[in-house]
Each structure stands twice: as C-alpha cells, then as structure tokens.
C-alpha positions in Angstrom: 121.3 96.5 110.6 121.7 100.2 109.8 118.7 102.3 109.1 118.3 103.7 105.7 116.3 106.9 105.1 113.8 106.9 102.2 112.3 110.0 100.5 108.5 110.3 100.0 108.9 109.2 96.3 111.0 106.1 97.5 108.3 105.3 100.1 105.6 105.5 97.6 107.3 102.8 95.5 106.8 100.4 98.5 102.9 101.1 98.5 100.8 99.2 96.0 101.0 100.6 92.6 104.1 102.9 93.3 105.4 102.9 89.8 102.2 104.5 88.3 102.3 107.1 91.2 105.8 108.1 90.4 104.7 108.9 86.9 101.8 110.9 88.1 104.1 112.9 90.4 106.4 113.7 87.4 103.3 114.7 85.3 101.7 116.7 87.9 104.9 118.9 88.4 104.7 119.9 84.8 101.2 121.3 85.2 100.6 125.1 86.2 98.0 126.2 88.5 94.7 126.8 86.6 95.5 124.0 84.2 94.5 120.5 84.8 94.4 117.0 83.4 92.3 114.0 83.2 92.7 110.1 83.5 90.7 107.8 81.3 89.7 105.0 83.7 89.5 102.3 81.0 92.9 103.0 79.7 94.5 102.8 83.3 92.2 99.9 84.1 91.5 101.3 87.6 88.3 102.4 89.4 87.4 106.1 89.9 88.4 106.0 93.5 91.7 104.3 92.8 92.5 107.0 90.3 91.6 109.8 92.7 93.6 108.2 95.5 96.6 107.9 93.3 96.3 111.5 92.1 95.9 112.9 95.6 98.9 110.9 96.7 101.0 112.2 93.8 99.8 115.7 94.4 100.9 115.5 98.0 104.3 114.2 96.9 104.6 116.8 94.3 103.7 119.6 96.8 100.8 120.8 95.0 97.0 120.9 95.6 94.4 119.6 93.2 90.6 119.5 93.0 88.4 117.2 91.1 85.8 118.4 88.7 82.3 116.7 88.5 81.5 115.5 85.2 78.0 114.7 84.0 77.4 111.8 81.7 81.0 110.7 81.5 81.9 107.8 83.9 85.1 106.9 82.2 87.2 110.0 83.1 88.5 111.8 86.2 89.2 115.4 85.5 91.2 117.5 87.9 92.5 121.1 88.2 95.8 122.2 89.7 94.9 124.8 92.4 98.4 125.6 93.8 
C-alpha cells in the first residue's frame, strides 16, 4: 500500500469537527493583524473550550497567531484578536 502525503488542512479533516475548522482557517486568513472576530457559542452549539481549541488549531494551520480577549458578563461569545 503506497503512502499518501496529507497537508495540514487535509489532516485536520480527519480529526473531529474538521469541516468547521477548515472554514475557520479560511476566515482567519482574511483577518488582518490588529483586527479580530468572535464566535457566538449558542449559534455554533459548542462549549467555550471547544471554540478556543478550534480557533487555535485553525490559527496554527493558517500560520497566524491569535489572542483571546476576556469579556465580562458575556458567557455566550469568544472574542479574539489576530496578533500576527
């Protein structure tokens, strides 16, 4: 059986929830450093930690760095800034 090489993006599709992560990668690549974004947890139907894990994995795949912002009083959003 020959070995088939997979890219990072292809590998992520084999991990749980890969389809969503590919979307995250594409969207993160459009955000410039200094700008950011947010995920509404109730719309995505995920926990805060799952959203952060997916964003971190997508940022790594996109070759960018992000940082999460702490929000007071809003437990339904994860907000992040693209650092580089």
